[in-house]
C-alpha positions in Angstrom: -2.7 11.7 -9.8 0.4 10.3 -11.5 -0.5 6.6 -11.6 -3.8 4.5 -11.8 -3.9 1.2 -10.0 -5.0 -1.8 -11.9 -5.7 -5.3 -10.5 -3.9 -6.7 -13.6 -0.6 -6.3 -11.8 -1.6 -8.3 -8.8 0.6 -11.3 -8.3 -1.4 -13.4 -5.8 0.2 -12.7 -2.4 -2.0 -10.6 -0.2 0.8 -8.6 1.5 2.9 -8.0 -1.6 -0.2 -7.0 -3.5 -1.3 -4.7 -0.8 2.1 -3.1 -0.8 2.0 -2.5 -4.5 -1.4 -0.8 -3.9 0.0 1.3 -1.1 3.1 2.2 -3.2 0.7 3.5 -5.9 -1.0 5.8 -3.3 2.4 7.0 -1.8 3.7 8.0 -5.3 0.4 9.8 -6.1 0.5 11.5 -2.7 4.0 12.6 -3.5 3.0 13.9 -6.8 0.0 15.8 -5.5 2.0 17.4 -2.8 4.4 18.7 -5.4 1.6 20.0 -7.6 0.1 21.8 -4.6 3.4 23.7 -4.2 4.6 22.1 -0.9 8.0 23.3 0.2 11.4 21.8 -0.3 11.6 20.3 3.2 8.2 18.6 2.9 9.1 16.9 -0.3 12.5 15.8 1.0 10.7 14.1 3.9 8.2 12.5 1.7 10.9 11.1 -0.6 12.8 9.8 2.4 9.6 8.1 3.7 9.1 6.6 0.2 12.6 5.2 0.1 12.3 3.6 3.6 9.0 1.9 2.4 10.7 0.6 -0.7 13.3 -1.2 1.3 10.8 -3.0 3.5 8.7 -3.9 0.4 11.7 -5.4 -1.6 12.5 -7.6 1.4 9.0 -9.0 1.6 9.0 -9.5 -2.2 12.3 -11.3 -2.2 11.1 -13.6 0.5 8.0 -14.5 -1.6 10.2 -15.2 -4.6 12.4 -17.5 -2.6 9.5 -19.3 -1.1 7.9 -20.0 -4.5 11.3 -21.0 -6.1 11.1 -18.3 -8.6 13.7 -19.0 -11.2 14.8 -15.5 -11.9 15.3 -14.5 -8.2 18.8 -13.3 -8.5 18.5 -11.0 -11.5 15.3 -9.7 -9.9 17.1 -9.1 -6.6 19.8 -7.2 -8.5 17.2 -5.1 -10.2 15.9 -4.1 -6.7 19.4 -3.0 -5.7 19.7 -0.8 -8.8 16.3 0.8 -8.0 17.2 1.6 -4.5 20.5 3.1 -5.7 18.6 5.3 -8.3 16.2 6.3 -5.7 18.9 7.5 -3.3 20.7 9.3 -6.3 17.6 11.2 -7.1 17.0 12.2 -3.5 20.6 13.6 -3.4 20.0 15.4 -6.6 16.9 17.1 -5.1 18.6 17.9 -1.8 21.4 19.4 -3.9 18.9 21.9 -5.2 18.8 20.6 -8.9 16.0 22.5 -10.5 14.8 19.6 -12.7 15.1 17.0 -9.8 11.3 16.7 -9.1 10.6 16.0 -12.8 13.3 13.4 -12.7 11.9 11.9 -9.7 8.3 11.7 -11.0 9.6 10.2 -14.4 11.6 7.6 -12.6 8.7 6.6 -10.2 6.3 6.3 -13.1 8.7 4.3 -15.3 9.3 2.1 -12.1 5.6 1.4 -11.7 5.2 0.7 -15.5 8.3 -1.3 -16.0 9.0 -2.9 -12.7 5.7 -3.6 -11.0 3.4 -4.1 -14.1 6.1 -6.0 -16.1 8.9 -7.5 -14.0 6.9 -8.3 -10.9 3.9 -9.8 -12.7 6.3 -12.6 -14.0 6.2 -14.0 -10.3 2.5 -14.5 -10.8 2.6 -18.1 -12.4 4.5 -19.3 -9.6 2.2 -18.3 -6.8 -0.4 -21.0 -6.0 -3.6 -19.2 -5.6 -5.3 -22.1 -3.9 -2.9 -22.3 -0.9 -1.2 -19.7 1.3 2.4 -19.1 0.6 4.6 -19.6 3.7 7.5 -17.2 3.7 10.9 -17.6 5.5 10.3 -14.3 7.1 7.2 -12.9 8.6 6.3 -9.9 6.4 6.0 -6.7 8.1 3.6 -4.7 6.0 5.6 -1.8 4.7 2.9 0.7 5.4 3.5 0.2 9.1 5.8 2.2 11.4 8.3 0.6 13.8 6.4 1.1 17.0 5.3 -0.5 20.2 1.9 -1.0 21.7 0.3 2.2 20.0 -2.5 1.6 17.7 -1.0 3.5 14.9 2.1 5.7 14.5 2.9 8.0 11.4 6.0 6.5 9.6 7.2 10.0 8.8 6.5 12.6 11.6 6.0 10.0 14.5 2.5 11.1 15.4 0.8 8.5 17.6 -2.8 7.4 18.0 -3.3 5.2 20.9 -6.7 3.6 19.8 -9.0 3.5 16.8 -11.3 5.9 18.6 -8.5 8.4 18.9 -7.8 8.3 15.3 -11.5 8.5 14.4 -11.7 11.7 16.5 -8.5 13.4 15.1 -9.8 16.4 13.1 -6.4 16.6 11.3 -6.5 13.3 9.6 -8.0 13.0 6.1 -9.6 9.6 5.1 -8.5 8.7 1.6 -10.7 5.7 1.0 -10.2 2.0 0.6 -8.4 -0.4 -1.9 -10.4 -3.6 -2.1 -8.5 -6.9 -2.1 -10.5 -9.1 -4.7 -9.3 -12.3 -3.2 -9.6 -11.8 0.6 -11.4 -8.9 2.2 -9.3 -9.1 5.3 -6.6 -7.5 3.2 -8.8 -4.5 2.2 -6.5 -1.5 2.6 -7.9 1.5 4.5 -5.9 4.7 3.8 -5.8 8.1 5.5 -3.5 11.1 5.5 -1.7 12.2 8.7 -1.7 15.9 9.4 1.9 15.9 8.0 0.3 14.8 4.6 1.9 11.3 4.7 -0.5 8.6 3.4 -0.8 5.8 6.0 -2.6 2.4 5.5 -4.3 -0.3 7.6 -5.5 -3.8 6.8 -9.2 -4.5 7.7 -7.7 -7.5 9.7 -5.7 -5.1 11.9 -8.9 -3.1 12.7 -11.2 -6.2 13.8 -9.9 -6.4 17.3 -9.5 -2.6 17.7 -13.0 -1.4 17.1 -16.4 -2.0 18.6 -17.9 -2.5 15.2 -19.3 -6.1 14.9 -17.2 -7.9 12.3 -19.4 -9.8 9.9 -18.6 -11.8 6.9 -21.5 -12.1 4.4 -22.0 -15.2 2.4 -23.2 -14.3 -1.0 -24.5 -16.4 -3.8 -22.6 -16.8 -7.1 -24.3 -13.8 -8.8 -25.1 -11.4 -5.8 -23.9 -7.9 -5.7 -24.9 -6.5 -2.3 -26.0 -2.9 -2.1 -23.1 -2.1 0.2 -20.5 -3.7 -2.3 -17.2 -1.7 -2.3 -16.1 -2.9 -5.7 -15.7 -0.4 -8.5 -17.2 -2.8 -11.0 -20.8 -3.5 -9.9 -21.4 -5.7 -12.8 -19.5 -8.6 -11.3 -20.6 -10.5 -8.1 -18.8 -9.8 -4.9 -16.7 -12.4 -3.1 -18.4 -15.4 -1.6 -17.1 -14.3 1.8 -17.6 -10.6 1.6 -16.5 -7.9 4.2 -17.8 -4.8 2.3 -20.4 -4.0 5.0 -17.8 -4.0 7.8 -15.4 -2.0 5.7 -18.0 0.6 5.0 -18.8 0.8 8.6 -15.2 1.4 9.4 -14.7 4.1 6.9 -17.9 5.9 8.2 -16.6 5.6 11.8 -13.3 7.2 10.7 -15.3 10.0 9.0 
């Protein structure tokens, strides 16, 4: 693992925060594949996938900044442009066979997470109203999704398709990676799995509610209640008043 996620970097918008959590998983997946000795072609495809994700994420983040009248929008947008350019240059360096290219990539990605997400992006936080949903000029397409039609899920890298939740659950080649809990709204809990091509994919709990036969239940907890099925890492704090930990656990169990 290259980067550890921390809720300190959350800025208050569920889609953008989920994308930051997913980005952390993608970077760690990329690093793990390299450490495991994956071949040149595999790493090239992973880096291309990461770059495509970054472009969608920046579009969503920029829409949020404009919606909340973030005063430093233009310099932040230009920073995004520079980051995409750096990302492409590193990809070309790797494809050209530069021996030190992977180390340069990981140093860049780690510095990006520390310098951009945990420092620059968190300056948006004070402008996001936590008591009311932020309406964006564009409907954010979660950057963990592929561009696909009526299929249940499609791998954003190799194109593998699952036509239903049941088909995904029965797939022996997928690997369930776990869940990232949204500590504001459990509908944005992020369930992650690896495709057979080793790409990490993600799904919101809200996506799964109409796709499974598992009864969706919201538990109303008291101010100091930590249910036995709580998904939070820190069990010393109460869960959300409107908790979907039980449903989330059942989904993970069904996926295997």
